[in-house]
C-alpha positions as CSV (number, residue, x, y, z in Angstrom):
1,M,69.3,3.2,1.2
2,I,66.7,1.1,2.8
3,K,64.3,4.0,2.7
4,R,64.9,4.4,-1.0
5,I,64.0,1.0,-1.9
6,I,61.3,0.8,0.7
7,L,60.0,4.2,-0.9
8,I,60.6,3.1,-4.5
9,S,58.6,-0.2,-4.0
10,L,55.7,1.4,-2.6
11,V,55.5,3.6,-5.4
12,A,55.9,0.4,-7.3
13,V,53.0,-1.1,-5.8
14,F,50.8,1.8,-6.1
15,A,51.7,2.0,-9.6
16,Y,50.7,-1.5,-10.4
17,Y,47.5,-1.3,-8.4
18,A,46.3,1.9,-10.2
19,G,47.6,-0.2,-14.0
20,I,45.0,-2.8,-12.7
21,Q,42.1,-0.7,-11.6
22,G,42.4,1.4,-14.6
23,I,42.9,4.6,-12.6
24,T,44.4,7.4,-15.3
25,P,45.7,11.1,-14.0
26,G,42.3,12.3,-15.2
27,N,40.1,10.1,-12.9
28,I,42.6,11.3,-10.1
29,T,41.9,15.1,-11.0
30,D,38.1,14.7,-11.6
31,W,38.3,12.9,-7.8
32,F,40.0,16.0,-6.4
33,E,37.6,18.0,-8.0
34,G,34.5,15.7,-6.8
35,N,35.7,16.2,-3.1
36,K,36.6,19.6,-2.6
37,I,40.4,19.0,-1.6
38,T,41.8,21.8,-3.4
39,E,39.4,24.4,-1.7
40,T,39.8,22.0,1.6
41,L,43.7,22.6,1.4
42,K,43.8,26.5,0.0
43,S,41.3,27.4,3.2
44,T,43.5,25.3,5.4
45,V,46.4,26.4,4.7
46,S,45.2,30.3,4.8
47,K,43.6,29.5,8.1
48,T,47.3,28.7,9.1
49,L,49.0,31.5,7.7
50,E,46.2,33.5,9.8
51,L,46.9,32.1,13.2
52,A,50.8,31.9,12.0
53,E,50.5,36.2,11.8
54,E,48.8,36.6,14.8
55,K,51.3,35.0,16.6
56,Q,53.9,36.8,15.3
57,V,51.8,39.9,16.0
58,A,51.2,38.6,19.6
59,E,55.2,38.1,20.4
60,K,56.0,41.3,19.0
61,A,53.0,43.0,21.3
62,G,54.6,41.3,24.2
63,N,57.9,42.3,23.3
64,L,57.1,45.7,23.0
65,I,55.3,45.7,26.4
66,D,58.2,44.4,27.6
67,D,60.7,47.2,26.4
68,L,58.0,49.4,28.1
69,K,58.2,48.2,31.0
70,E,62.0,48.3,31.4
71,N,61.8,51.9,30.6
72,V,59.4,52.8,32.6
73,S,61.4,50.8,35.8
74,D,64.0,52.7,35.1
């Protein structure tokens, strides 16, 4: 309950500050486009997915090698 109250208070403070400063949703989208944040996020997510896929391939290869070692030793 306290976490919700804190979260709502933070949102209210940010909204009040944005209203005082005259910040509009259009200004925010312009800022995102100007700083190329969406491109950075997309590249970061794609790199993360590539690393995850490489890790899965490495784990599968390791399991396959272990299975082959067991079969050869038997």
